[in-house]
C-alpha positions, 0 to 999 in steps of 0.5 A: 176843793176836793174831787168829790165836791168838784164832781158834784158842782160841775153837773149843777153848774151845767144844769144852771147854765142850761136853765138860764139859756132856756129862760132867755130863749123863752122870755126874749126875742133877742137871739138871731137864731135858735138851736134845737137839740135832738130834733125829731122828724115830726118837728122838722115837718111842723116848723112854723112857716116863718122859720128858716133852717140855717144848719142841720146835723144829726144832733141839732138844727139851727133855725132863724125866724123873724117871728116873735115867740119862736122858741115857744112855737118850737116847743109847741111843735115838739122840740125837746130843748131850744137854746138861743144862738148868736148872742154876743154875751155879757160884753158889748160888741166893739163899734165898727 
């Protein structure tokens, strides 16, 4: 694989991965929390009542909610990008 083909493939891989995360956030309620990238002050003022802020920085805010469809509600409140947080991934969690 040449450097040119790698330079073309990596951005496509990143866009594909982010697209899958956005689709998972919109179609399922399996994530225990959601990360909103580049949140605006208006978004933070218009959060749904059932939403709790877990962590915040200047670039992102992590939110949790028991409400179903919270990712859609966050997009409706003005979020630019909502990603699921805290999912275990493809491998099952070990039994405890």
